[in-house]
N, C-alpha and C positions, 0 to 999 in steps of 0.2 A: 338243485344239481349243479355240480361245477363243470365248467368247460375250459378249453385252452385259453390262455390269456388273450390271444388275438381275437377270439370270438367273444370274449367278455367286453372288450373295448368297443366304444362307439365307432362305427364304420362310415367313412365318407363315400357314399355312392357317387358315381359319375353322372354326367348329365344324360338325359334320354331324349328321345323324340317320339311324339305320338305320329304313327304312320297310318295313313288310310289309302287303300288301294282302290282303283276304280276299274273293277271288272263288270263286264256286260251282265245284266240281269236277264235271265232266260225264262223268267217265272210265267206260268200260264195265268191268265187272268181269273179263271174260275175252274180250278182242277175238278171239282165235283160234277160240274156241267160236262166238261170234257169226257169224264169217265162215264156219265150216264149215256152219252151219245154212242159210245162204243159198246156198252153193256146191252142196249137195245137189240143190236144184231147178234152179239155173242151169246146172250141167253137164248135167243130164238134157235141158234144153231147147236146149243149144248145138249139138247134133249131133256131139259128141265120142263116138268109138266105141272099144271095146276094140281094143288093138293100135296105135292112132294116136299120133301125137307131138304134144305141146302145148308151144309156146314160151311162157315167162313172162317178160315184160320187167320187170326190177327196176332201179330207179335208185339214185343215189348220195346222196340225202337222208337225213337222220337221223330217219325216221319212227319214232314210238314202237312199239316191239315188232315192228320189221319183219321180223326173222329168224323169229319165231314165226308171223307171218302168212304169209310165203313158204313156210315149212315145211308149213303147213297147207294151202296151195294144192296143193303137191306131193303131200301125202297123199290129198287129195280126188281128184286126178287119177288116182292110182294106184288108188284105190278103184273107179274106173270102168273099170280095166283098161288105161288109157292110160299114156304115158310122158312125164313132165315134163322139160323142158330150160330151164334159167335162161340168159336172155340179158341181159348187162349193158346197161342202156338209159340211157346217160348222156352222149351226144354227145362232147365232148372231154375229160371228166373222166378222171382216171388218166393224164394226158399223152396221151390218145387212142391208147393201146397195149392190145393184149389183156391183157398181164400187169399193167399199171397198173389197168385196169378190174376185173379179177378180184381184185386186192389191195383195191381200194376196197370191193368187196362183202364181202370177208373181214373188213374192219374194222367192218362193220355186223353181222357174225355170219352172214352169208349165204355158207355154203360148201357144197360138195358132200356133206360129211359131215353137217352139221347139218340140211340139207334133203332128204338122200338123193335127190339128183338130179344130173344132169350139168350142168356149166356150160360154156356155149359162148361164149367172149369175143371170137370173131373180129370184126374191124371192118368186114368187107365189106357193102355195101349195094347194093340194086338199085332201079332206077327203076321206079315203079309208076304214074306219071302225071305230068301238067303242070297247072299253074294259071296263070291270067293269060296263057297262051300262051307265057310266057317262063321259068317257074319250074319246074324238075324237082322231083318229090317222090320221097323216097327212104324205103326200109324195109329192116330188117336181112335180109340174105340168109339167115342161118341161121333167123331166124323165118319166112321165106317158104318155106323147105324143109320146115318142119313142116306138119302137117295143119291145125293151128289155132294161134292166137296170143292170149294174154291180157296185159294189163298192169295194174299196180297202182301207185298214186301218191297222195300226199297232196294234198289240194285245198286251195289257199290263195291269198291275194292275191299277185300277181306283183311282182317288184321293178323292172320296167321300164314296165309299162303297166296300164291299167285297161280292163275290158270284162266281158262276160258270161261269158266263160271266161278263165282267166288262167294260173296255175300249177296244172296238174292232169293230167287224163287226156289232153286234147288236146296239152298240152306234152310229155307222156311219149311218145305215138306219133309226134309230129313231129320233136322234138328228140332224144329218148332213143332210140326204136327206129329212127329215122332214121339212127343212128350219127354218126359225125363228119361224113359227106358231107351228111346231112340238116340237122344243126345248123349247119353253115357256110353252106349254101344259104338256110336260113330266116333266120339273122341278117343275112346280106348283102342279100337281097331285101326284108327287113322295113323297111330304110332307105328303100325306094322305095314300097312299098305299105302300110306300117304293120304294127306288131307284131300287133295283135289281128286286123286283117283278113286277114292272110296266115296266121296260125295256124289260124283257122277254115277257110280254104279248103284248106290242105294237110292238115289233120286229116280234113275231110270226104272228101277224096280217098282217104286211107289207109283209112277205114272202109268206103269203097265198093269199093276195088280190091284189098284184101289179105284175108288169112285171119283177121283180128282177129274174135273172136267174143264177148269179154267185156272190160269195163274194171272195175277194183275201186277205187272212190274211198274214200279214208280222210280223215276230218275230226278235227282235233285241238282240244281246248279250250285255254284260257288257260295250262294247266300243261303243255302239249305232250303230253296224254294222248289216246289214241284215244277219241273220244266218238261216232263213228258210222262204220260201214262200210256200203257199198252196192255190191253186185254188179250190174253193168249190162249189159244186152245191147248190143253194139256199136251197133246202129241207134238206140238210145235215149240214148247218151252226150250228144248235142247238146242234149237237152232236159233231162237230169237233172243234168249238171255245173253249170249255172247256179245251180240250186236249192242244191246242195251248197256252191257258192262263197258264196252269201249266208249260209248257216249259218256257214261258216268265218270270214267277215268279222265276223260278230256275236260271235264268241268270240276273235278274234285279239288277241294280247298287244300292249299298247301302253303308253306312259307316259301319266300323267294330267296333262300339262302341254302348253301350245301354244308357249311361247317359253323358251328357255334362253340363258344366256350360254355355258355350257360343258357338253358331254356327253362323259364319259369311258367308253369301251368297253374292258373289260379283256381281251376276246379276240374275234377274228373267226374264221370258218372255213367251209368248204364245207358241212359238215354242219349248221351253224347256218343258213345261208341261201345261196342260189345267188350272191348278191352279197357274200358274206363277212359283211355286217351288213345287215339288212333296212331298206330305206328307208321301208317302212311304219311303222317305229319311229323311225329317226333323222331322217327327212325329207330325206335327202341323196341326190340322183342328179345326174349331171353329164355324161351323154353324149347322142349324137344321138338324136333322136326319142323320147326317154324322157319320159314324162308327169311332171307336177310332183307331188312328194310332200310339198311343204313345208306343206300344210294339216295333215298328221300332226303335225309338229313343225318348229319353226325353231330351230336352234342356231347361235350365232355362231361357236363353235369346236368342233371334234370331235377328240378325241384317241383313239388306239388304242395299247394297251399291250403286246398279245401276240398270237400265233397259237395256235389250239387244237391240241392234239396230233393229233386226227384229220383235220386239214386236209392233213396230209403236205406242209406247205410251200406250199401253194396260197394265195397271200395276195391273191387277187382281192378287190377292194373297198377295198383300202388307199388308193387314189386319191381316195376319197370323204371321206377325212379331211384334216385340216389339219396334224396332228402325229402322228408315230409315234415308237416307240423303236428304238434300234439293235438290240434284241433282235428286233423284228419284221423288220427288214431282214436281219438275219443268218440268220434262220429261214426266210427266203422261198426256195422252190424256183423259181427264175426260169423254168425250163423249163415247169413245170406251170402258173405263173401267166400267162405270156405266151401259152401255148397256149389257155388259157381266154379270155383277153382278146381274142385275135385271132379266135377262132372266134365268140365272141359280139359282135364288132365293137364292143367296149366298151373302148376303148383307155384312157380316163381311169381306168378301175377299176384298171389296173395301174401308174399313175403313182406316183412315189415322193414323198411329202410331205416336209416338214421332218422331219429326223431328229434326235432328241436322246438323250443317252447313257444316261438311266436313266428309270424310270417317274416318279420324283420330279420330275425336270426337265421331263418331258413335261407333267405336270399342272400344274407351276408355270407353264409357258409359256402354257397354256391360260388360267390366271387373269390373266396379265399381258400378254396381247396383245389384249385386247378394249377398250382405252381406259382412261381414268382412273376405273375403278370400284373403290372399296374393297373388299378381299376379303370383308368381311362383308355385302356388298351383292351379290356375284356369285351368280347363280342356277345352281347346278351340280348335276349328276346323275351318279352313278358307277353303272354297270350291269355285270353279269357278261358278258352278251352279249344280243343282241336276241331271243333265245328266252326269256329269263328277265326279266320285267318286273313281277314281284309282290314282289320282295325286293331292294332297292337303297338306295343312299345319296343323301341330298340335303344341300346346304349349308344353313346356318341361314337364309339369305335366303328359302329356299322353305318354311320352317316354317309360317308362318300359313296359306298356301295349302294345304299338305298337311294340316293339322289339319282342314279342312273337307271332306275327302274322305269320302264316304259309304261307300266300301269299305275305309277305313282299318282295319287290325287293331291295329297297334302302331306307335309312333314313339319310338324310344329315342335319347336324346342320346349322341353319341360323338365321337371324334377320329380322324382318320386319321393314319397314321404310315408311315414308310418304313424299310426294313431298311438295313444298312450299305452294301449294293450298291445301294440306291435303288429296291428293289421295294416296291410298295404293300402295306402291312399294313392291311387294312380288316376291320372286323366283318362277319360274315355270310358267305355262300357265296362 
């Protein structure tokens, strides 16, 4: 394929710095043990009795130590003489098939062997109510067949909207434990009633009308380590989740810049963010009814170099970029990506940006399509992904601003280079 002459030529990239920030680690020394201590009391008060069955909704997100936490929930339930059953709670993920969802859990280390519990991946959902007279509310049929239900999820800022509850327990019970039917219904009607308003209404109905007895909220620090776990009675989720969201936002990873010419993201994936790359970091959203995230960051150009191994080809979010590599396009599982996009009513996130043959040409195009800015003046940042924002590369134009950061640990001059196949060779992770 032919390209404009400026892109065909070899490009002289400016100097870079490897930047490492020193943010405080808030990690719990043993999250599973901390969870166990809370579950002893919570399960006693939940009404769970020996011989009963307890469904545990587990999602597809890459929560820190999620397999250890789920295994501990199962052990604690067994200690009460009850029987745990793991329910994949992930809407359309895994191509919205039982096999795909069970495989998604396995990639997170959550299996029947590791958790010593049955996994029930069936996609059937039952209607448990209505909101706004027109919106049916669904919940997993297998979960409803159990005597009690529990859900666990990370609480964090959402990638579509802002409110007192965003991505957390409400989202888990509505979109996750609602199965594909619940996810599709929510995203469809949210375009009429609003994402936050509808999430609260549907979630309140599930809390009132189902066997949900506990929610387990997990908050992570800037290094994606578990910093807080809270076991919450179902009736108290509406008051406790906003408090945990505020804590999560205060420790959420972000870049210490407001305006860039170029942001390069080395990989995107579903285990990194529900949107592949988190707009709370990139500032990029582009679909119907989504809130404006550009106050977090404004980047003139955004380049994606690859898909993560664990995303299994789901390339949702690539449409928020300007440029991708042919490697991203070739690695995309179109079925998984389009199922995710159509279920979430986020068509733009599955759109195909400009494709370039290598990482080198993709980064070069990012530098050369922002107007007549000399390379040494381009404000560029290269990150591994949107979960890792404490160790990254910045171009020399950002040097003076970076030196003033109070959280700066080290700033080492370096050069970026590319292999013979055009893959980025950069210092750092």
